[in-house]
VEXDO-504686 format. One record per residue: x, y, z of N, C-alpha, C, O, CB in turn. Coordinates in steps of 0.2 Angstrom, whole numbers, plus 5000, padded with zeros to 4 digits. Atoms other than C-alpha are relative to their C-alpha. Glycine has a CB too. Layout:
residues N
XYZXYZXYZXYZXYZ ...
This chain:
residues 95
500349945004505450864632500349994993500849964992500350065004 499849995007505550894614500350064998500350115003499449984995 499749935002506251034604499650034995499850054989500849994997 500549985004504751104596500150084998500350104993499349995002 499949935001504951294598500150045007500050005012499450034997 499949964994505251434611500649985004501149975001499449995005 499450024996506351384626500149935001500649915004499950045006 500050074999505951204625500749974998500949984993499449964997 499450045002507551094626500049935003499649915007500650045004 500050074998507950914628500450005007500750055009500449964995 499750014993508550844645500850014999501150045003499949935003 499350005002510350824637500250084999500750105002500249964994 499849935001510351014632500050045007500450085008499550034995 500149974994509751064649500649985005500950035008499449995004 499450024996511150964657500650034998501050055002500049925000 499449975003512451034646500050075002500550105004500050004992 500049934998511851214650500250005008500650045010499350034999 499850004993511951164669500749995001501050025006499549955003 499350014999513651104667500450064999500950075002500349944995 499649945002514251264659499950055006500450085008499750034993 500149954995513451364673500449985006500750025010499250005002 499550024994514351254686500750024999501050045004499949925000 499349985002515951294677500050085001500650105004500249994993 500049934999515451484678500150015008500450055010499450034997 500049994993515151464697500749995003500950025007499549965003 499350014998516851384699500550054998500950075002500249934997 499549945003517651524689499950065005500450095007499850024993 500249954995516751644701500449995007500750045010499350015002 499650024994517551554716500750014999501050045004499849935002 499349995001519251564708500150075000500650105003500249974993 499949925000519051754705500050025007500450075009499450034996 500049984993518651774724500649985003501050025006499449975004 499450034997520051664729500650044998501150055001500249934998 499449965002521251764718499950085001500350124998500049994992 500149934998520551934725499950044994500250104993500650025004 500249965006519951994708499650065001499350065006499749954994 500449945000519152154705499349995002499049954998500150054994 500750024998517452154714499550014995499149974994499850055006 500549995005516452224700500049954995499549934992500150074996 499950055005517152094688499749935003499449895000500749984999 500450064997516551954701499350015000498949964998500350005007 500749995000514852034702499749994993499249964992499850075003 500250015007514752034683499949934999499449914995500550044995 500050075002515151854682499449975004499149925002500649975002 500650034996513851814696499450024996498949974996500050035007 500649995004512551904686499949964994499449944992500050084998 500050055006513051804671499749935001499349904998500750004996 500350074998512751644680499350005002498949965000500449985006 500850004998511051704687499650004993499149974993499950075004 500449995006510551754669500049934997499549914994500350054995 500050075003511051574663499549965004499249925000500749975000 500550044996510051494677499350024999498949984998500250015008 500749985002508551604673499849974993499249954992500050074999 500250025006508651544655499949925000499449904997500650014995 500150074999508751364661499349995003498949955001500549965004 500650004997507251394672499450024995498949984996500050055006 500549985005506251474658499949944995499349934993500250064996 500050065005506651324647499649945004499249915001500749974999 500450054996505951204661499350025000498949985000500349995007 500749985000504451314663499649994993499049974993499950075002 500350015007504151314644499849934999499349914997500550024995 500250075001504251124644499449985004499049945002500649965001 500550014995503151114659499350024997498849984997500150035007 500749985003501751214651499849964994499249944993500150084998 500250045006501851124634499949935002499449904998500650014995 500150074999501950954641499549985006499149945005500749965002 500450024995501150944658499350045000498850015002500450025007 500649965000499851084657499649994994499049974994500150075001 500450005006499351094639499949924998499449904995500450044994 500050075002499750904636499749965005499549905003500749984999 500450044995498850844651500449955003500249905005499449984997 499650064997500350744658500350025007500950035008500649994995 499749994993500450784677499850065003499850075009500749995000 500249934997499850964679499350005002498949955001500250054996 500750004998498251014687499550014994499750044988499950065004 500450005006496750994675499650075000499450094995499449955001 500449945000495851154681500450064997501050075000499850025007 499749945002496351314671500350055005500850085005499750034994 499849954995496351424686500649975004501050015006499450015005 499550034996497451304696500750004995501250014998499949935002 499450005005498651294680500350075000500950085001499849984993 499849935000498751484680500350015007500950055007499450054998 499749994993499051484699500749975000501250005003499549985005 499350044999500451354698500550044996501150054998499949934997 499649975004501251444683500250075003500850085003499750014993 499949944998501151614690500450005007500850045008499450055001 499650014994501851554707500749984998501250015002499749945004 499350015002503351484698500350064998500950074999500049944995 499749945002503651644689500150055005500650085005499550034994 499949954995503451744704500649985004500950035007499350005005 499450024997504751644713500650014997501150035000499949935002 499449985004505951674699500250075000500750095000499849984993 499949935000505751854699500050045007500250105007499550044995 500049964994505651894717500750005004500750015010499549965005 499449994997507451884721500250065002500750085005500649964997 
């Protein structure tokens, strides 16, 4: 992926974000192990979810720009493109 605009990030940037999220999740596990205040743990879980959502949006942005608009692997039919994209967005927001 290139870094043109929007959420698009390079693979290295995405991997860096995922490493940070991994650290957040380990921190949540430590908080549980240390019997930290429940609301603080839930707050950190929500922060990790938000960070994962941002990565997912970055991947979707890259997919739309490269695979769908750029014609590199996505479906050619616009209706199928919309269906694929909306399916991915739907899975993101249906938790």
